[in-house]
C-alpha positions as MATLAB code, in Angstrom:
seq = 'MKTKLADLKLKPWLLRELTGLGYETVEDLGHLSTADVLRIPGMGSYDWRKIAKVLGREPFKAED';
ca = [
      -4.464   -5.372    0.291;
      -3.260   -2.251    2.041;
      -0.449   -0.099    1.038;
       2.164    1.060    2.820;
       3.276    4.893    2.334;
       7.056    3.999    2.787;
       6.611    1.350   -0.304;
       5.837    4.457   -2.723;
       9.298    5.707   -2.067;
       7.926    9.115   -1.257;
      10.368   12.077   -0.234;
      11.944   11.299    2.886;
      10.539   14.833    4.391;
       6.841   13.774    2.668;
       7.077   10.352    3.924;
       7.922   12.128    7.999;
       5.135   14.516    7.604;
       2.525   11.935    6.635;
       3.625    9.601    9.468;
       3.899   12.302   11.718;
       0.153   13.200   10.898;
      -0.842    9.521   11.414;
      -0.942    8.495    8.258;
       0.837    4.595    7.817;
      -0.923    3.223    4.464;
      -2.254    5.090    1.029;
      -6.178    4.068    2.747;
      -5.308    6.316    5.472;
      -5.381    9.028    3.113;
      -8.593    8.080    1.122;
     -11.313   10.024    3.357;
      -9.238   13.325    2.252;
     -10.197   15.414   -1.056;
      -7.634   15.894   -3.150;
      -7.279   19.686   -2.311;
      -6.759   18.247    1.630;
      -4.093   16.120    0.280;
      -2.284   19.008   -1.334;
      -2.517   21.226    1.522;
       0.093   18.847    3.340;
       3.302   20.435    3.499;
       5.819   19.059    1.422;
       2.575   16.893   -1.137;
       3.905   18.097   -4.544;
       2.291   16.828   -7.779;
       4.687   14.068   -8.383;
       4.018   12.202   -5.066;
       0.160   12.926   -5.219;
       0.199   10.994   -8.550;
       1.863    8.389   -7.142;
      -1.003    8.240   -4.521;
      -3.440    9.110   -6.376;
      -2.371    6.028   -8.644;
      -2.621    3.874   -5.459;
      -6.259    5.139   -4.458;
      -7.827    4.930   -7.826;
      -8.310    8.696   -8.204;
      -7.491   10.918  -11.421;
      -4.846   12.746  -10.011;
      -6.111   16.155  -11.741;
      -9.589   16.257  -11.318;
     -10.814   18.388   -8.557;
     -13.841   17.196   -6.503;
     -17.295   18.723   -5.963;
];
């Protein structure tokens, strides 16, 4: 099942930024590394933790 970003109750400006970049579901962000996701303007740790939980990732672990 695909989780829509709007269902996560992210900050409105972050949701607008993500949809502007073409991301509609959490799975659309799955191919990005943690560092790349955190470089998205407006992405903070609180929002990243919500997304990481849905993706099944550890939010504080850097990837190689």
